[in-house]
Structure formats: structure tokens, C-alpha cells
N, C-alpha and C positions, 0 to 999 in steps of 0.2 A: 582855606587853611589846610596845611599839610598834616599828615599823620606822623606821630612820634615813631622813630625808627624801631624802638623796642616793641611797640604795638604791631608794627608791620611784621616783625619776626613771629609774633604769636597768632596772628589772625589766620583762620582757616574757614572754609565754608561750613555753616552750621548743619548742613544736611549730609554731604558726602565727606566732610572733614579733610578735603584736599586743599591745596594751595589756591590762592586767588591772585588776580592781577590788580594791583593798585594803580589806577590811571588818574594821577593827580590833576592833569589838565581837564579831565571830564568830571572830576569830583566823585569817582565811583570805585567800587571794588567789583571785579568781574570774574565769574566762574566760566571759563571757556568750555569746560566739559558739559555743563548743564545749560550753557548760554543764558545765565541769569546775571542781572545787574543789580547790585546793592548800592544804595545811596550812601554818601558820606556827608553828614549835615553838621556844619560848624566844627569840623574835625572829629566828629563822632560817627563811627561806622554803624549803619542801621542794618544789622544782619538778621533781620526778621524774614523768614521765608515767605510769609504772606504779603510782605511789602516789596519783594524783589520783582523786577520786571524782566520780561523776555527780550532777548536781543535778536533782531532779524539778521539776515546775512550781511547787510551793509554795516550795521553797527558792530557785529562780531568782528568783521575784517578791520574796522577802524580801531577798535579797542585792542585787539591782539597785535595789530601793527603799530601801535603808538610807541615811538622810540623812548619815551619816558616812563613806560609801564614798568612796574617793579613787582616781582613775585613775592608773595607773602608766605609765611609759615616756615621760613628757614633763616638761620642767622646770617647777617651781612658781614662781609669781609672788611 
């Protein structure tokens, strides 16, 4: 289930308050600065720092390189 476009505009990392990457194909929100992966469960972002998982180099490259990844925290044109 994909996230609402308005929600995508509003979402930021709960710790550093920076933008995230929404990777719909993987069903996650990703913070490439901190290399943390947040789950999206049934269209609901789970932005709990204690439930985030770390991304290794291969996962980081896959998430950052996903052509469908959308940056959050900024209005869409």
C-alpha cells in the first residue's frame, strides 16, 4: 500500500529531522545519512527509532539507487 502524497511531504526522520527516501517497492522509509530503515506497515510509517534497522553497504546502495525512491519532507510539484 502506498503512502498518501500529503504524508510524504510531511515525513522527516524522528531523530535528525531530515528528509527520508520513501522506497515503495521495498515498503520502507530510509535515512541515508544515518543508514536506518523504517518499515511502512499497511500504509502506516513506523518511525520509532527503537524499531529501525541498520542498512549494510549493499542495502544502502539498493535503496539509494532505487529509481522509484521519493524524497520526503518537501512539497511535490
